[in-house]
C-alpha positions as CSV (number, residue, x, y, z in Angstrom):
1,M,97.0,111.0,86.3
2,T,94.7,110.1,89.2
3,I,94.6,107.1,91.5
4,Q,91.5,106.0,89.5
5,T,93.5,106.0,86.3
6,L,96.1,103.8,88.0
7,I,93.3,101.5,89.2
8,D,91.7,101.4,85.8
9,S,95.1,100.5,84.1
10,G,95.1,97.1,85.8
11,L,98.9,97.3,86.2
12,F,98.7,96.6,89.9
13,R,96.2,95.0,92.4
14,S,94.4,97.8,94.2
15,V,93.9,96.7,97.9
16,V,92.8,100.1,99.2
17,A,91.4,102.7,96.8
18,G,92.0,105.8,99.0
19,S,91.0,109.1,97.4
20,T,90.6,108.0,93.7
21,D,90.7,111.6,92.5
22,K,94.1,112.3,94.0
23,Q,96.7,113.2,91.5
24,I,99.9,111.3,90.8
25,E,102.6,113.5,89.2
26,K,105.9,111.8,90.2
27,I,107.4,108.4,91.1
28,F,109.4,107.9,94.3
29,C,111.4,104.7,95.0
30,C,112.8,104.3,98.5
31,D,113.0,101.6,101.2
32,L,114.5,103.8,104.0
33,L,111.7,105.4,106.0
34,S,113.9,108.2,107.3
35,I,114.8,109.2,103.7
36,A,111.2,108.9,102.6
37,M,110.1,111.2,105.4
38,S,112.3,114.0,104.1
39,K,112.2,113.4,100.3
40,A,108.9,111.8,99.3
41,P,107.2,114.2,96.9
42,E,103.6,115.4,97.3
43,H,101.5,113.8,94.6
44,G,104.0,110.9,94.2
45,A,103.5,107.2,93.8
46,W,105.8,105.6,96.3
47,V,107.2,102.2,95.2
48,T,108.7,100.2,98.1
49,V,109.1,96.8,99.7
50,M,108.5,98.2,103.2
51,G,105.2,96.6,104.1
52,N,104.6,97.8,107.7
53,R,102.6,100.4,109.5
54,N,105.5,102.8,109.7
55,T,105.2,103.1,105.9
56,L,101.6,104.2,106.3
57,A,102.7,106.8,108.9
58,V,105.3,108.2,106.5
59,A,102.8,108.3,103.6
60,S,100.4,110.2,105.8
61,L,103.1,112.7,106.9
62,T,104.3,113.4,103.3
63,D,101.0,113.5,101.6
64,I,102.2,110.9,99.0
65,S,99.4,109.9,96.6
66,C,99.7,106.1,96.9
67,I,101.9,103.3,98.0
68,I,102.8,100.5,95.6
69,L,104.2,97.5,97.4
70,A,106.6,95.7,95.0
71,E,108.1,92.1,95.0
72,G,104.8,90.6,96.3
73,V,105.0,92.4,99.6
74,S,101.7,93.1,101.4
75,F,100.4,94.8,104.5
76,T,98.6,92.9,107.3
77,E,94.9,93.2,107.5
78,E,95.3,95.5,110.5
79,D,97.6,97.8,108.4
80,L,95.2,97.8,105.5
81,E,92.4,98.9,107.9
82,C,94.8,101.8,109.0
83,A,95.3,102.7,105.3
84,R,91.5,102.8,104.8
85,E,91.1,105.0,107.9
86,E,93.8,107.3,106.7
87,N,92.5,107.2,103.1
88,I,95.8,106.1,101.7
89,A,95.7,104.2,98.3
90,V,97.6,101.0,98.4
91,F,98.6,98.7,95.5
92,T,100.5,95.5,95.3
93,T,102.5,93.9,92.6
94,P,104.9,91.0,92.1
95,L,107.1,93.2,90.0
96,P,110.5,94.4,91.2
97,I,110.6,98.1,92.3
98,F,112.2,99.3,89.1
99,D,109.7,97.6,86.8
100,A,106.8,98.8,88.9
101,A,108.1,102.4,88.8
102,L,108.7,102.2,85.1
103,A,105.1,101.0,84.5
104,V,103.8,104.1,86.4
105,H,106.2,106.3,84.5
106,N,104.9,104.9,81.2
107,L,101.3,105.9,82.3
108,L,102.4,109.4,83.2
């Protein structure tokens, strides 16, 4: 599935589209940045509650396909601008992490 497919699904609010043709093949749930740096899969959808700039840095390092901020968490406008500059797709949802990941899993 692509980022555009996730946008079109309407499951989450898209706040930064990123590269809409980028593939999503896996789901990754993690709130520890040190673990995410070493284990986040390429072409993954990262579901987390870590809404800070360091999350964007890890996403850039790991080539994750998108970040889905769960539990109503959001980035600041400055962080969203950074996501736009780095071309990182960002979604938000009020859903808990597990439910958000399950929704992506059901689309895959």
